[in-house]
BAKE-575967 format. One record per atom (N, C-alpha, C): residue number from 1; residue in three letters; x, y, z. Coordinates in pm, 1 decimal, padded with zeros to 6 digits. Example, Ala and Ser with C-alpha at 12.3 -4.5 7.8 and 13.67 -1.06 7.14 Angstrom:
% residues 2
ATOM martor sepa        x        y        z
ATOM      1  ALA  01319.0 -00569.0  00780.0
ATOM      1  ALA  01230.0 -00450.0  00780.0
ATOM      1  ALA  01320.0 -00330.0  00780.0
ATOM      2  SER  01285.0 -00225.0  00708.0
ATOM      2  SER  01367.0 -00106.0  00714.0
ATOM      2  SER  01290.0  00003.0  00787.0
END
This chain:
% residues 163
ATOM martor sepa        x        y        z
ATOM      1  MET  00085.1 -00117.1  00000.0
ATOM      1  MET  00000.0  00000.0  00000.0
ATOM      1  MET  00089.6  00123.4  00000.0
ATOM      2  SER  00055.3  00220.8 -00081.4
ATOM      2  SER  00135.7  00341.3 -00090.3
ATOM      2  SER  00101.6  00437.7  00022.0
ATOM      3  ASN  00192.4  00532.1  00043.6
ATOM      3  ASN  00171.4  00634.2  00145.1
ATOM      3  ASN  00062.2  00728.1  00097.9
ATOM      4  PRO -00051.2  00741.1  00170.6
ATOM      4  PRO -00162.1  00821.8  00124.0
ATOM      4  PRO -00137.8  00971.5  00130.9
ATOM      5  GLY -00032.5  01016.2  00195.6
ATOM      5  GLY -00004.6  01159.2  00198.7
ATOM      5  GLY  00025.6  01208.9  00337.5
ATOM      6  MET  00088.1  01326.0  00341.0
ATOM      6  MET  00134.8  01382.1  00467.0
ATOM      6  MET  00018.9  01422.3  00558.2
ATOM      7  PHE -00093.7  01466.2  00502.3
ATOM      7  PHE -00203.1  01517.9  00583.7
ATOM      7  PHE -00315.9  01417.8  00604.5
ATOM      8  SER -00297.2  01292.6  00565.5
ATOM      8  SER -00403.1  01193.5  00579.6
ATOM      8  SER -00411.0  01144.4  00723.5
ATOM      9  ARG -00516.0  01071.7  00750.4
ATOM      9  ARG -00539.5  01021.2  00886.2
ATOM      9  ARG -00503.3  00875.2  00898.9
ATOM     10  GLY -00416.4  00827.1  00817.4
ATOM     10  GLY -00374.4  00687.6  00824.9
ATOM     10  GLY -00390.5  00619.6  00691.3
ATOM     11  PRO -00355.7  00492.9  00686.3
ATOM     11  PRO -00364.3  00421.1  00558.8
ATOM     11  PRO -00509.2  00400.1  00516.2
ATOM     12  ILE -00529.5  00394.1  00386.9
ATOM     12  ILE -00662.9  00371.1  00331.8
ATOM     12  ILE -00698.7  00224.1  00352.0
ATOM     13  GLN -00816.4  00202.3  00410.5
ATOM     13  GLN -00862.4  00065.4  00434.4
ATOM     13  GLN -00929.1  00012.3  00307.8
ATOM     14  THR -00902.0 -00112.7  00274.4
ATOM     14  THR -00957.5 -00170.6  00152.5
ATOM     14  THR -01059.6 -00280.4  00181.0
ATOM     15  ARG -01098.3 -00297.5  00304.9
ATOM     15  ARG -01198.4 -00398.7  00340.8
ATOM     15  ARG -01317.9 -00332.6  00407.0
ATOM     16  VAL -01433.4 -00395.0  00390.9
ATOM     16  VAL -01553.8 -00346.2  00458.2
ATOM     16  VAL -01538.2 -00374.1  00607.5
ATOM     17  PRO -01562.1 -00273.2  00691.1
ATOM     17  PRO -01548.3 -00294.0  00835.2
ATOM     17  PRO -01645.4 -00399.7  00887.4
ATOM     18  THR -01604.8 -00466.1  00992.6
ATOM     18  THR -01691.4 -00564.3  01057.7
ATOM     18  THR -01718.2 -00518.1  01199.5
ATOM     19  GLY -01818.3 -00574.8  01260.3
ATOM     19  GLY -01852.8 -00540.1  01397.1
ATOM     19  GLY -01999.3 -00568.5  01421.5
ATOM     20  GLU -02046.5 -00513.6  01530.7
ATOM     20  GLU -02185.6 -00534.1  01569.4
ATOM     20  GLU -02267.2 -00412.0  01526.7
ATOM     21  VAL -02390.3 -00435.6  01480.6
ATOM     21  VAL -02475.8 -00327.3  01433.4
ATOM     21  VAL -02537.1 -00255.7  01553.2
ATOM     22  LEU -02504.7 -00128.6  01566.1
ATOM     22  LEU -02561.7 -00045.7  01671.5
ATOM     22  LEU -02700.5  00002.0  01631.3
ATOM     23  GLY -02718.9  00030.1  01502.6
ATOM     23  GLY -02848.5  00074.3  01453.7
ATOM     23  GLY -02848.2  00087.8  01302.7
ATOM     24  THR -02968.0  00084.3  01245.1
ATOM     24  THR -02985.5  00103.0  01101.0
ATOM     24  THR -03071.9  00226.1  01081.3
ATOM     25  TYR -03028.5  00315.2  00991.0
ATOM     25  TYR -03094.3  00444.4  00973.6
ATOM     25  TYR -03125.7  00467.3  00827.0
ATOM     26  GLU -03232.2  00543.0  00803.4
ATOM     26  GLU -03277.5  00567.3  00667.1
ATOM     26  GLU -03188.4  00666.4  00592.4
ATOM     27  THR -03132.1  00764.3  00663.9
ATOM     27  THR -03048.9  00865.7  00599.4
ATOM     27  THR -02909.6  00868.4  00661.4
ATOM     28  TYR -02815.7  00918.7  00583.5
ATOM     28  TYR -02678.7  00932.6  00632.1
ATOM     28  TYR -02673.2  01032.0  00747.8
ATOM     29  ALA -02754.5  01137.1  00741.1
ATOM     29  ALA -02754.7  01238.8  00846.2
ATOM     29  ALA -02793.0  01178.3  00981.9
ATOM     30  GLU -02888.4  01085.8  00981.9
ATOM     30  GLU -02927.6  01020.5  01107.8
ATOM     30  GLU -02811.6  00939.6  01164.3
ATOM     31  ALA -02744.2  00862.9  01078.6
ATOM     31  ALA -02630.2  00783.2  01123.9
ATOM     31  ALA -02518.3  00874.2  01172.6
ATOM     32  GLN -02497.8  00984.3  01104.9
ATOM     32  GLN -02393.4  01078.6  01143.2
ATOM     32  GLN -02423.4  01140.9  01279.6
ATOM     33  ARG -02551.0  01170.3  01306.8
ATOM     33  ARG -02588.6  01226.7  01437.6
ATOM     33  ARG -02556.5  01128.6  01550.7
ATOM     34  ILE -02577.5  00999.0  01526.2
ATOM     34  ILE -02546.8  00897.7  01628.3
ATOM     34  ILE -02396.4  00895.7  01655.5
ATOM     35  VAL -02317.2  00896.2  01549.7
ATOM     35  VAL -02170.9  00895.5  01566.1
ATOM     35  VAL -02125.7  01022.8  01636.8
ATOM     36  ASP -02184.2  01135.4  01600.6
ATOM     36  ASP -02149.2  01262.5  01663.9
ATOM     36  ASP -02183.2  01261.1  01812.3
ATOM     37  ARG -02298.4  01204.7  01844.3
ATOM     37  ARG -02338.9  01196.0  01985.7
ATOM     37  ARG -02243.2  01107.6  02065.7
ATOM     38  LEU -02200.1  00995.6  02005.9
ATOM     38  LEU -02104.2  00908.3  02073.0
ATOM     38  LEU -01968.8  00978.8  02088.6
ATOM     39  ALA -01928.7  01055.1  01986.4
ATOM     39  ALA -01801.4  01126.4  01992.9
ATOM     39  ALA -01803.1  01231.1  02103.7
ATOM     40  LYS -01915.7  01300.1  02119.7
ATOM     40  LYS -01926.8  01401.8  02224.6
ATOM     40  LYS -01926.1  01339.6  02364.0
ATOM     41  ALA -01961.5  01210.8  02372.3
ATOM     41  ALA -01961.7  01140.3  02500.5
ATOM     41  ALA -01829.1  01069.2  02524.8
ATOM     42  ASP -01725.9  01105.9  02448.9
ATOM     42  ASP -01591.3  01049.2  02461.6
ATOM     42  ASP -01586.2  00900.0  02434.9
ATOM     43  PHE -01675.1  00851.3  02350.6
ATOM     43  PHE -01669.4  00712.5  02305.3
ATOM     43  PHE -01557.9  00703.9  02201.9
ATOM     44  SER -01487.4  00594.1  02197.3
ATOM     44  SER -01377.0  00577.6  02103.4
ATOM     44  SER -01431.2  00570.0  01960.9
ATOM     45  ILE -01420.0  00679.8  01887.3
ATOM     45  ILE -01478.9  00683.1  01754.1
ATOM     45  ILE -01402.5  00598.7  01653.6
ATOM     46  SER -01280.9  00558.5  01686.0
ATOM     46  SER -01208.7  00469.4  01594.4
ATOM     46  SER -01271.8  00330.3  01592.8
ATOM     47  ASP -01364.1  00303.0  01687.7
ATOM     47  ASP -01434.7  00175.5  01691.2
ATOM     47  ASP -01566.6  00180.2  01614.3
ATOM     48  LEU -01595.3  00291.9  01546.4
ATOM     48  LEU -01723.0  00310.5  01476.7
ATOM     48  LEU -01703.5  00315.3  01325.4
ATOM     49  SER -01805.9  00273.4  01253.6
ATOM     49  SER -01809.3  00284.1  01107.6
ATOM     49  SER -01953.2  00308.3  01065.3
ATOM     50  ILE -01969.3  00380.8  00956.0
ATOM     50  ILE -02101.1  00398.0  00894.5
ATOM     50  ILE -02095.4  00325.1  00760.8
ATOM     51  ILE -02185.6  00229.8  00743.6
ATOM     51  ILE -02189.6  00148.6  00622.4
ATOM     51  ILE -02316.0  00181.5  00544.9
ATOM     52  GLY -02301.9  00218.6  00418.4
ATOM     52  GLY -02416.6  00240.2  00330.2
ATOM     52  GLY -02447.1  00110.2  00257.8
ATOM     53  ASN -02570.9  00064.8  00265.2
ATOM     53  ASN -02611.2 -00061.2  00202.2
ATOM     53  ASN -02691.8 -00036.3  00075.5
ATOM     54  ASP -02679.9 -00129.3 -00019.0
ATOM     54  ASP -02754.5 -00125.5 -00144.7
ATOM     54  ASP -02735.3  00008.8 -00215.6
ATOM     55  LEU -02611.9  00037.1 -00253.6
ATOM     55  LEU -02580.8  00164.5 -00317.9
ATOM     55  LEU -02645.5  00174.3 -00455.5
ATOM     56  LYS -02692.6  00294.5 -00485.1
ATOM     56  LYS -02755.1  00322.9 -00613.6
ATOM     56  LYS -02698.6  00454.3 -00665.8
ATOM     57  SER -02675.1  00457.7 -00796.6
ATOM     57  SER -02634.0  00581.7 -00861.2
ATOM     57  SER -02759.5  00651.7 -00910.2
ATOM     58  VAL -02781.3  00775.1 -00864.9
ATOM     58  VAL -02901.2  00850.3 -00900.0
ATOM     58  VAL -02857.4  00973.5 -00978.6
ATOM     59  GLU -02911.8  00987.9 -01098.2
ATOM     59  GLU -02883.2  01104.6 -01181.2
ATOM     59  GLU -03011.6  01184.2 -01195.8
ATOM     60  ARG -03010.3  01305.4 -01145.6
ATOM     60  ARG -03127.4  01392.5 -01152.8
ATOM     60  ARG -03105.8  01494.8 -01264.0
ATOM     61  VAL -03193.4  01492.0 -01363.3
ATOM     61  VAL -03184.5  01586.1 -01474.3
ATOM     61  VAL -03230.5  01722.1 -01423.3
ATOM     62  THR -03143.6  01822.6 -01439.4
ATOM     62  THR -03173.8  01954.2 -01384.5
ATOM     62  THR -03228.0  02051.4 -01487.7
ATOM     63  ARG -03180.2  02041.2 -01612.9
ATOM     63  ARG -03231.4  02132.0 -01714.8
ATOM     63  ARG -03185.2  02091.0 -01853.6
ATOM     64  LYS -03257.4  02141.1 -01952.4
ATOM     64  LYS -03223.1  02119.5 -02092.8
ATOM     64  LYS -03122.3  02225.8 -02133.8
ATOM     65  LEU -03027.7  02188.8 -02216.6
ATOM     65  LEU -02930.0  02284.4 -02266.8
ATOM     65  LEU -02976.0  02340.6 -02400.2
ATOM     66  SER -02934.5  02463.5 -02429.9
ATOM     66  SER -02966.5  02526.1 -02557.6
ATOM     66  SER -02851.9  02619.2 -02596.4
ATOM     67  TRP -02852.2  02659.0 -02722.9
ATOM     67  TRP -02748.3  02750.7 -02770.6
ATOM     67  TRP -02755.5  02883.6 -02696.2
ATOM     68  ASN -02876.4  02935.0 -02675.6
ATOM     68  ASN -02892.6  03063.9 -02606.5
ATOM     68  ASN -02840.4  03057.2 -02463.5
ATOM     69  ARG -02875.7  02949.8 -02393.9
ATOM     69  ARG -02830.6  02935.3 -02255.2
ATOM     69  ARG -02678.7  02922.2 -02249.2
ATOM     70  ALA -02620.9  02845.8 -02341.0
ATOM     70  ALA -02475.7  02830.6 -02344.6
ATOM     70  ALA -02407.7  02964.2 -02370.8
ATOM     71  ALA -02463.2  03044.2 -02463.0
ATOM     71  ALA -02405.5  03175.2 -02493.6
ATOM     71  ALA -02412.8  03268.0 -02373.3
ATOM     72  LEU -02527.8  03269.4 -02305.7
ATOM     72  LEU -02544.0  03355.7 -02188.8
ATOM     72  LEU -02450.4  03313.6 -02075.7
ATOM     73  GLU -02445.7  03183.7 -02046.4
ATOM     73  GLU -02357.2  03135.8 -01940.1
ATOM     73  GLU -02211.7  03168.0 -01970.5
ATOM     74  GLY -02170.9  03147.9 -02095.2
ATOM     74  GLY -02033.4  03177.3 -02133.5
ATOM     74  GLY -02001.1  03324.6 -02120.9
ATOM     75  ALA -02093.9  03409.0 -02166.0
ATOM     75  ALA -02071.7  03553.7 -02156.8
ATOM     75  ALA -02061.6  03598.5 -02011.6
ATOM     76  LEU -02148.5  03546.0 -01926.3
ATOM     76  LEU -02145.0  03585.7 -01785.1
ATOM     76  LEU -02017.4  03539.7 -01716.1
ATOM     77  SER -01977.2  03414.9 -01738.1
ATOM     77  SER -01855.0  03367.5 -01672.1
ATOM     77  SER -01732.7  03439.1 -01727.8
ATOM     78  GLY -01732.3  03467.8 -01858.1
ATOM     78  GLY -01621.6  03543.1 -01916.1
ATOM     78  GLY -01617.6  03685.6 -01864.2
ATOM     79  ALA -01735.0  03747.4 -01845.2
ATOM     79  ALA -01740.0  03883.0 -01791.1
ATOM     79  ALA -01683.6  03887.4 -01649.5
ATOM     80  TRP -01713.4  03785.1 -01569.1
ATOM     80  TRP -01655.9  03779.0 -01433.8
ATOM     80  TRP -01503.7  03771.8 -01439.2
ATOM     81  PHE -01452.1  03691.1 -01532.2
ATOM     81  PHE -01306.9  03681.4 -01547.5
ATOM     81  PHE -01250.7  03815.4 -01595.7
ATOM     82  GLY -01319.8  03880.2 -01689.3
ATOM     82  GLY -01276.9  04011.9 -01735.9
ATOM     82  GLY -01279.4  04114.6 -01624.1
ATOM     83  LEU -01380.4  04107.6 -01538.8
ATOM     83  LEU -01387.3  04197.4 -01422.6
ATOM     83  LEU -01266.9  04176.6 -01331.7
ATOM     84  PHE -01231.9  04052.4 -01309.2
ATOM     84  PHE -01114.7  04021.2 -01226.8
ATOM     84  PHE -00987.6  04080.1 -01288.7
ATOM     85  ILE -00969.9  04059.8 -01418.8
ATOM     85  ILE -00851.7  04112.9 -01487.1
ATOM     85  ILE -00853.1  04266.1 -01482.5
ATOM     86  GLY -00970.0  04325.5 -01503.9
ATOM     86  GLY -00980.7  04471.4 -01496.7
ATOM     86  GLY -00944.3  04524.6 -01359.6
ATOM     87  LEU -00990.9  04458.9 -01254.4
ATOM     87  LEU -00954.3  04500.0 -01118.0
ATOM     87  LEU -00805.1  04483.4 -01093.3
ATOM     88  LEU -00748.8  04374.8 -01142.1
ATOM     88  LEU -00605.7  04351.4 -01126.8
ATOM     88  LEU -00525.4  04461.0 -01197.3
ATOM     89  LEU -00566.5  04496.0 -01318.0
ATOM     89  LEU -00496.9  04602.8 -01390.9
ATOM     89  LEU -00514.5  04738.7 -01322.6
ATOM     90  SER -00630.6  04761.7 -01263.6
ATOM     90  SER -00652.7  04889.9 -01196.3
ATOM     90  SER -00566.3  04904.7 -01071.5
ATOM     91  PHE -00530.8  04794.3 -01007.9
ATOM     91  PHE -00441.4  04801.2 -00892.3
ATOM     91  PHE -00297.4  04829.6 -00934.2
ATOM     92  LEU -00263.4  04789.5 -01055.7
ATOM     92  LEU -00127.1  04809.1 -01103.1
ATOM     92  LEU -00104.4  04950.1 -01156.7
ATOM     93  GLN -00210.7  05020.7 -01191.3
ATOM     93  GLN -00198.4  05156.2 -01241.9
ATOM     93  GLN -00251.2  05254.0 -01137.5
ATOM     94  PRO -00177.8  05363.9 -01113.9
ATOM     94  PRO -00222.1  05459.1 -01010.9
ATOM     94  PRO -00352.9  05528.9 -01046.0
ATOM     95  ASN -00373.4  05565.8 -01172.1
ATOM     95  ASN -00500.7  05628.3 -01210.4
ATOM     95  ASN -00578.1  05529.3 -01297.6
ATOM     96  ILE -00705.0  05509.7 -01261.5
ATOM     96  ILE -00787.0  05407.2 -01326.3
ATOM     96  ILE -00833.1  05457.1 -01462.5
ATOM     97  ASN -00810.6  05375.8 -01563.3
ATOM     97  ASN -00860.2  05403.0 -01696.9
ATOM     97  ASN -00986.7  05318.2 -01714.5
ATOM     98  TRP -01103.6  05383.6 -01705.5
ATOM     98  TRP -01229.7  05310.6 -01708.3
ATOM     98  TRP -01254.0  05243.3 -01842.7
ATOM     99  THR -01198.3  05296.8 -01948.5
ATOM     99  THR -01213.9  05235.1 -02079.7
ATOM     99  THR -01147.2  05097.8 -02081.7
ATOM    100  LEU -01028.0  05091.1 -02023.5
ATOM    100  LEU -00955.7  04963.6 -02015.1
ATOM    100  LEU -01032.9  04864.5 -01928.0
ATOM    101  PHE -01089.9  04914.2 -01822.2
ATOM    101  PHE -01166.8  04830.4 -01729.3
ATOM    101  PHE -01288.4  04769.0 -01800.2
ATOM    102  VAL -01364.9  04851.6 -01870.1
ATOM    102  VAL -01483.6  04805.1 -01942.6
ATOM    102  VAL -01442.8  04713.0 -02057.9
ATOM    103  ALA -01332.5  04745.8 -02124.4
ATOM    103  ALA -01284.7  04661.9 -02234.5
ATOM    103  ALA -01247.2  04522.2 -02184.0
ATOM    104  ALA -01186.0  04514.0 -02067.5
ATOM    104  ALA -01149.4  04383.9 -02010.2
ATOM    104  ALA -01273.7  04299.4 -01984.9
ATOM    105  ILE -01379.6  04362.1 -01935.9
ATOM    105  ILE -01504.7  04289.4 -01910.3
ATOM    105  ILE -01566.4  04241.3 -02041.7
ATOM    106  LEU -01571.3  04329.2 -02142.0
ATOM    106  LEU -01631.0  04292.1 -02270.3
ATOM    106  LEU -01550.1  04184.0 -02342.3
ATOM    107  ILE -01418.1  04197.1 -02341.6
ATOM    107  ILE -01332.9  04095.6 -02405.2
ATOM    107  ILE -01349.5  03961.9 -02333.1
ATOM    108  GLY -01355.6  03965.0 -02200.3
ATOM    108  GLY -01378.4  03842.3 -02124.3
ATOM    108  GLY -01511.3  03778.4 -02159.8
ATOM    109  ALA -01615.6  03860.0 -02176.0
ATOM    109  ALA -01748.1  03807.8 -02211.1
ATOM    109  ALA -01746.3  03743.1 -02348.9
ATOM    110  VAL -01679.7  03806.1 -02444.1
ATOM    110  VAL -01674.1  03751.0 -02579.5
ATOM    110  VAL -01598.4  03618.3 -02581.0
ATOM    111  PHE -01481.8  03614.3 -02517.0
ATOM    111  PHE -01404.4  03490.2 -02514.2
ATOM    111  PHE -01478.0  03380.9 -02436.4
ATOM    112  GLY -01542.0  03418.3 -02324.4
ATOM    112  GLY -01618.9  03320.8 -02247.2
ATOM    112  GLY -01731.8  03261.6 -02329.3
ATOM    113  MET -01803.2  03347.6 -02404.1
ATOM    113  MET -01912.1  03299.5 -02487.8
ATOM    113  MET -01858.6  03206.9 -02597.2
ATOM    114  PHE -01749.2  03245.5 -02658.9
ATOM    114  PHE -01691.2  03163.7 -02765.3
ATOM    114  PHE -01653.7  03024.7 -02712.9
ATOM    115  PHE -01582.6  03018.6 -02601.2
ATOM    115  PHE -01536.9  02889.5 -02549.6
ATOM    115  PHE -01654.2  02804.6 -02499.2
ATOM    116  ARG -01755.5  02867.9 -02439.8
ATOM    116  ARG -01871.6  02791.1 -02392.2
ATOM    116  ARG -01951.6  02736.6 -02509.7
ATOM    117  LEU -01967.1  02815.5 -02615.1
ATOM    117  LEU -02038.9  02766.1 -02733.0
ATOM    117  LEU -01961.9  02653.0 -02800.1
ATOM    118  ALA -01829.4  02664.0 -02803.3
ATOM    118  ALA -01748.5  02556.4 -02862.4
ATOM    118  ALA -01761.7  02428.4 -02781.3
ATOM    119  SER -01756.7  02439.4 -02649.3
ATOM    119  SER -01769.2  02318.4 -02566.5
ATOM    119  SER -01910.5  02261.2 -02575.2
ATOM    120  TYR -02012.4  02347.7 -02587.6
ATOM    120  TYR -02149.8  02299.4 -02603.4
ATOM    120  TYR -02166.0  02226.0 -02735.8
ATOM    121  ALA -02103.2  02277.3 -02840.6
ATOM    121  ALA -02113.2  02212.7 -02972.0
ATOM    121  ALA -02055.7  02072.0 -02968.3
ATOM    122  VAL -01947.5  02053.5 -02892.8
ATOM    122  VAL -01886.2  01920.5 -02881.9
ATOM    122  VAL -01970.2  01829.4 -02792.0
ATOM    123  ALA -02013.3  01880.3 -02678.1
ATOM    123  ALA -02087.7  01798.2 -02581.9
ATOM    123  ALA -02228.7  01767.0 -02629.5
ATOM    124  ARG -02285.2  01850.3 -02713.8
ATOM    124  ARG -02423.0  01834.5 -02758.4
ATOM    124  ARG -02443.7  01704.6 -02835.3
ATOM    125  ARG -02338.6  01652.0 -02892.0
ATOM    125  ARG -02350.4  01526.8 -02967.5
ATOM    125  ARG -02391.0  01410.7 -02876.4
ATOM    126  ASN -02346.8  01415.8 -02751.3
ATOM    126  ASN -02372.9  01305.4 -02658.5
ATOM    126  ASN -02496.8  01326.5 -02572.4
ATOM    127  ARG -02515.4  01447.4 -02523.6
ATOM    127  ARG -02629.4  01474.0 -02436.5
ATOM    127  ARG -02666.2  01620.8 -02443.3
ATOM    128  ASP -02794.2  01645.5 -02439.4
ATOM    128  ASP -02846.4  01781.1 -02453.4
ATOM    128  ASP -02914.3  01825.6 -02323.7
ATOM    129  PHE -02861.9  01783.2 -02211.3
ATOM    129  PHE -02918.6  01820.2 -02081.9
ATOM    129  PHE -02807.0  01821.0 -01977.9
ATOM    130  GLU -02834.5  01887.2 -01865.6
ATOM    130  GLU -02743.3  01886.2 -01750.9
ATOM    130  GLU -02807.6  01805.5 -01640.7
ATOM    131  SER -02723.2  01743.6 -01558.4
ATOM    131  SER -02775.2  01663.7 -01448.3
ATOM    131  SER -02675.4  01662.2 -01334.6
ATOM    132  GLN -02723.9  01617.2 -01219.9
ATOM    132  GLN -02639.4  01597.5 -01102.5
ATOM    132  GLN -02645.5  01450.4 -01067.1
ATOM    133  THR -02529.4  01391.8 -01044.0
ATOM    133  THR -02522.6  01250.3 -01009.2
ATOM    133  THR -02479.7  01236.8 -00863.9
ATOM    134  GLN -02543.5  01147.2 -00793.9
ATOM    134  GLN -02504.1  01117.9 -00656.3
ATOM    134  GLN -02521.9  00968.9 -00630.3
ATOM    135  VAL -02445.8  00920.6 -00534.2
ATOM    135  VAL -02457.4  00781.3 -00492.2
ATOM    135  VAL -02533.2  00780.9 -00360.1
ATOM    136  LEU -02642.7  00707.0 -00356.5
ATOM    136  LEU -02726.1  00697.6 -00236.8
ATOM    136  LEU -02734.8  00553.1 -00191.3
ATOM    137  ALA -02758.9  00535.1 -00064.3
ATOM    137  ALA -02776.8  00401.9 -00008.6
ATOM    137  ALA -02921.1  00385.8  00036.9
ATOM    138  THR -02968.1  00262.6  00036.1
ATOM    138  THR -03103.1  00235.1  00083.8
ATOM    138  THR -03112.3  00261.5  00233.8
ATOM    139  ASN -03007.5  00221.2  00306.8
ATOM    139  ASN -03001.4  00249.7  00450.1
ATOM    139  ASN -02855.4  00255.8  00494.3
ATOM    140  TYR -02835.5  00304.9  00614.7
ATOM    140  TYR -02701.1  00322.1  00669.4
ATOM    140  TYR -02695.8  00255.1  00806.3
ATOM    141  GLN -02594.6  00173.2  00825.3
ATOM    141  GLN -02577.1  00106.3  00953.7
ATOM    141  GLN -02456.2  00165.0  01025.0
ATOM    142  VAL -02472.1  00185.4  01155.9
ATOM    142  VAL -02359.5  00225.1  01238.6
ATOM    142  VAL -02307.3  00097.1  01302.7
ATOM    143  LEU -02181.4  00065.4  01272.5
ATOM    143  LEU -02117.4 -00054.0  01328.6
ATOM    143  LEU -02024.1 -00014.4  01441.7
ATOM    144  VAL -02019.8 -00099.0  01541.9
ATOM    144  VAL -01930.6 -00080.8  01655.6
ATOM    144  VAL -01839.1 -00201.6  01660.4
ATOM    145  ALA -01712.8 -00180.7  01691.5
ATOM    145  ALA -01617.5 -00291.0  01701.2
ATOM    145  ALA -01666.8 -00393.2  01802.5
ATOM    146  GLU -01630.2 -00518.2  01779.0
ATOM    146  GLU -01670.5 -00628.0  01868.3
ATOM    146  GLU -01639.0 -00592.9  02014.1
ATOM    147  GLY -01735.7 -00617.8  02100.9
ATOM    147  GLY -01716.4 -00597.7  02243.3
ATOM    147  GLY -01748.2 -00457.5  02292.9
ATOM    148  HIS -01782.2 -00364.3  02204.8
ATOM    148  HIS -01809.5 -00226.5  02245.8
ATOM    148  HIS -01956.7 -00188.0  02230.6
ATOM    149  LEU -02040.4 -00282.3  02189.2
ATOM    149  LEU -02181.3 -00253.3  02163.7
ATOM    149  LEU -02253.4 -00209.0  02290.8
ATOM    150  ALA -02233.5 -00277.6  02401.3
ATOM    150  ALA -02303.2 -00245.2  02526.3
ATOM    150  ALA -02269.0 -00104.5  02573.9
ATOM    151  LYS -02141.6 -00065.5  02560.2
ATOM    151  LYS -02099.8  00067.8  02602.5
ATOM    151  LYS -02164.7  00174.4  02514.2
ATOM    152  ALA -02170.5  00149.7  02382.9
ATOM    152  ALA -02232.3  00245.5  02291.1
ATOM    152  ALA -02381.9  00258.5  02319.0
ATOM    153  GLN -02448.5  00145.8  02344.7
ATOM    153  GLN -02591.0  00149.7  02375.7
ATOM    153  GLN -02616.6  00225.0  02505.6
ATOM    154  ASP -02525.9  00209.9  02602.3
ATOM    154  ASP -02538.1  00279.8  02730.0
ATOM    154  ASP -02526.9  00431.2  02709.4
ATOM    155  VAL -02433.5  00472.9  02626.1
ATOM    155  VAL -02416.5  00616.1  02597.9
ATOM    155  VAL -02541.3  00671.6  02531.4
ATOM    156  LEU -02597.7  00596.9  02436.2
ATOM    156  LEU -02716.0  00645.3  02364.7
ATOM    156  LEU -02841.9  00640.1  02449.8
ATOM    157  ALA -02843.3  00557.4  02552.8
ATOM    157  ALA -02961.0  00548.0  02640.2
ATOM    157  ALA -02971.7  00670.6  02729.1
ATOM    158  ARG -02859.4  00736.1  02756.2
ATOM    158  ARG -02861.8  00859.0  02836.4
ATOM    158  ARG -02921.5  00972.7  02754.0
ATOM    159  PRO -02985.7  01067.0  02820.4
ATOM    159  PRO -03040.2  01182.1  02745.6
ATOM    159  PRO -02926.3  01260.6  02678.5
ATOM    160  ALA -02953.9  01306.2  02559.1
ATOM    160  ALA -02853.0  01383.3  02485.0
ATOM    160  ALA -02834.1  01518.9  02553.3
ATOM    161  PRO -02708.8  01560.1  02569.2
ATOM    161  PRO -02685.7  01693.7  02629.2
ATOM    161  PRO -02734.7  01802.8  02534.7
ATOM    162  SER -02797.1  01904.4  02591.2
ATOM    162  SER -02845.0  02014.8  02507.3
ATOM    162  SER -02728.4  02109.7  02477.2
ATOM    163  ASN -02732.9  02167.4  02358.3
ATOM    163  ASN -02623.3  02255.1  02316.1
ATOM    163  ASN -02642.0  02394.0  02363.5
END
């Protein structure tokens, strides 16, 4: 196994964790709240794992793409870049030349529109819509290392401290 990096928290595990099931939850947020509650109670969190079961890839179509939308998006993002360049140039010159500033924004908008339309022309062959993809699980289990289940259940049986 290679060194995962200077700022990592240890080696990358390549096996599914084992242990005793503390609970099964419908959402990741619910499982995360349980782990957070155990962590706040000074439970050894290195003995915990959250396992997502029955993973599914979900792609949600967000909108249809069009030439007009691509042109507008490109012009706007290019204008933002031109604004940045214009501000940078204005800091380098003691007296602001507003013509140069406006020209930077317009040139950025034109180049942004050109590049966005070119990328849309290439991508349009495969798909004419935008979407967001996420991986979801049917349920999430919180696992506790062997022999620590009773302690975790005891912590969760106590009332949660109010924040």
